[in-house]
C-alpha positions as CSV (number, residue, x, y, z in Angstrom):
1,M,-14.4,21.3,41.6
2,Q,-12.2,19.3,39.3
3,A,-8.4,19.5,39.6
4,A,-6.3,20.1,36.5
5,H,-4.0,17.3,35.4
6,P,-0.3,17.7,36.3
7,V,1.6,18.9,33.2
8,P,5.1,17.4,32.5
9,P,7.7,19.6,30.7
10,R,6.9,21.0,27.3
11,H,8.6,18.3,25.1
12,A,7.7,15.3,27.2
13,H,4.1,15.1,26.0
14,A,4.7,13.9,22.4
15,T,7.6,11.6,23.3
16,E,5.8,10.0,26.2
17,H,2.7,9.4,24.1
18,A,4.8,8.0,21.2
19,A,6.6,5.6,23.6
20,N,3.4,4.5,25.2
21,A,1.7,4.1,21.8
22,A,4.7,2.1,20.5
23,G,4.4,-0.3,23.4
24,S,0.7,-0.8,22.8
25,G,1.1,-1.6,19.1
26,Q,0.0,1.9,18.0
27,A,3.0,3.8,16.8
28,T,1.2,7.0,15.8
29,L,0.6,10.0,17.9
30,Q,-3.0,11.2,17.4
31,L,-3.5,14.9,17.4
32,L,-6.9,16.7,17.4
33,L,-6.8,20.2,15.9
34,P,-10.1,22.1,16.3
35,V,-10.4,24.6,13.5
36,K,-12.6,27.7,13.7
37,R,-10.8,29.8,11.0
38,A,-8.5,28.8,8.1
39,G,-5.6,30.6,9.9
40,D,-5.9,28.3,12.9
41,I,-4.4,25.3,11.0
42,V,-1.0,26.9,10.7
43,Y,-0.2,26.6,14.4
44,G,-1.2,23.0,14.7
45,A,0.4,22.0,11.4
46,R,3.7,23.5,12.4
47,Y,3.5,21.6,15.7
48,A,2.8,18.4,13.9
49,R,5.7,19.0,11.4
50,R,8.0,19.7,14.3
51,L,7.0,16.4,16.0
52,R,7.7,14.6,12.7
53,E,11.1,16.2,12.5
54,W,11.8,14.8,15.9
55,G,11.0,11.3,14.6
56,I,7.5,11.0,16.0
57,D,4.8,9.7,13.6
58,V,1.7,11.8,13.8
59,H,-1.9,11.7,12.5
60,V,-3.9,14.9,12.5
61,S,-7.6,14.9,13.0
62,L,-9.1,18.3,11.9
63,L,-12.3,19.2,13.7
64,H,-14.7,22.0,12.9
65,V,-17.6,22.4,15.3
66,T,-20.8,24.1,14.0
67,P,-23.4,25.5,16.3
68,P,-26.2,23.1,17.3
69,L,-28.8,22.7,14.6
70,P,-32.1,24.4,15.2
71,Q,-35.0,21.9,15.8
72,H,-38.6,21.7,14.9
73,A,-41.1,21.5,17.7
74,D,-41.2,17.6,17.3
75,G,-37.4,17.5,18.0
76,T,-36.2,16.8,14.4
77,A,-33.3,19.0,13.2
78,L,-33.5,21.6,10.5
79,H,-30.7,21.2,8.1
80,G,-29.1,24.4,6.8
81,Q,-26.8,23.9,3.8
82,G,-25.1,27.3,4.0
83,E,-23.3,26.5,7.2
84,N,-22.3,23.0,6.0
85,G,-21.0,24.3,2.7
86,A,-18.8,26.9,4.5
87,A,-17.5,24.3,7.0
88,A,-16.7,21.8,4.2
89,Q,-14.8,24.5,2.3
90,L,-12.9,25.4,5.5
91,M,-11.9,21.8,6.0
92,R,-10.8,21.4,2.3
93,E,-8.5,24.4,2.7
94,A,-7.1,23.1,6.0
95,G,-6.7,19.6,4.5
96,L,-4.8,21.1,1.5
97,Y,-2.4,22.9,3.9
98,L,-1.7,19.6,5.7
99,S,-1.3,17.6,2.5
100,R,1.3,20.1,1.3
101,S,3.1,19.5,4.5
102,H,2.9,15.7,3.8
103,L,1.0,15.0,7.1
104,S,-1.5,12.2,7.5
105,F,-4.9,13.7,8.4
106,S,-8.6,13.2,8.5
107,T,-11.4,15.8,8.7
108,H,-14.5,15.9,10.9
109,I,-17.4,18.3,11.0
110,F,-19.7,18.0,14.0
111,S,-22.6,20.1,15.3
112,G,-23.0,20.9,19.0
113,E,-21.6,22.8,21.9
114,R,-18.0,23.5,21.2
115,L,-16.3,22.4,24.4
116,F,-18.1,19.1,24.8
117,T,-17.9,18.3,21.1
118,I,-14.1,18.7,21.1
119,L,-13.8,16.5,24.2
120,D,-16.1,13.8,22.8
121,T,-14.4,13.8,19.5
122,A,-10.9,13.5,21.1
123,E,-12.1,10.6,23.1
124,L,-14.0,9.0,20.2
125,L,-10.9,9.2,17.9
126,G,-8.4,8.2,20.6
127,C,-6.5,11.4,20.4
128,H,-3.5,11.9,22.7
129,E,-3.3,15.6,22.4
130,I,-5.8,18.5,21.6
131,V,-3.8,21.3,20.0
132,L,-5.2,24.8,20.0
133,P,-3.5,27.9,18.4
134,A,-1.7,30.2,20.8
135,L,-3.0,33.3,19.2
136,K,-0.9,36.5,19.6
137,N,-2.9,38.8,17.3
138,S,-5.0,40.6,19.9
139,P,-5.7,40.5,23.6
140,W,-9.3,39.4,23.0
141,Q,-8.3,36.4,20.8
142,R,-5.6,35.4,23.3
143,H,-8.1,35.6,26.2
144,F,-10.7,33.4,24.4
145,A,-8.1,30.9,23.3
146,D,-6.7,30.6,26.8
147,T,-10.2,30.3,28.3
148,L,-11.2,27.5,25.9
149,A,-7.8,25.8,26.6
150,H,-8.3,26.0,30.4
151,K,-11.8,24.6,30.1
152,L,-10.7,21.7,27.9
153,A,-7.7,21.0,30.2
154,R,-10.0,20.8,33.3
155,A,-12.6,18.7,31.6
156,T,-10.6,16.2,29.5
157,R,-10.4,12.6,30.6
158,S,-7.9,11.3,28.1
159,A,-6.0,13.9,26.1
160,T,-3.4,16.5,26.9
161,V,-4.4,20.1,25.9
162,L,-1.6,22.2,24.4
163,L,-1.3,25.6,22.9
164,A,0.9,25.6,19.8
165,D,2.7,28.8,18.9
166,A,3.6,30.1,15.4
167,D,7.0,28.4,15.6
168,G,5.4,25.0,16.1
169,F,6.2,24.6,19.8
170,G,3.4,23.3,22.1
171,G,3.0,24.0,25.7
172,P,0.2,23.8,28.4
173,P,-2.2,26.7,28.8
174,A,-0.7,29.4,31.1
175,A,-1.9,29.1,34.7
């Protein structure tokens, strides 16, 4: 069984990472925002804006994970354009929201198992934090968001997992 990483106080994450990044020549805090629905971007964007207000330079990497592509018997993947088109449209809308907030961002669409794709992307892009929405709409949404956040927090090797609320404050998943 893997132990969860100790979590410092709420506001220490971004300032610690920014200080460490500045010392290593990289002065930008890298955030990964997994996006499943267009509304998910609001939470992470408010968190990124709040960090910027505190004087921390941020770059947001938007990630949409599509289900693994079905394969032929010989192992080659079947390409479905409907899913890719919807994912591209979702990322355009999310990018538009971030550009209106004057935040630096990039978009990424990968196919695979959601948990491992998020972790691999965070590591590949050198992200310091993975920011998920702290959904308050329904108990089921809250349960699934918390479950994913806990799984990510337990499995991550490099990034801090945070839940961002509607006001832009980020904190660790509830124990």
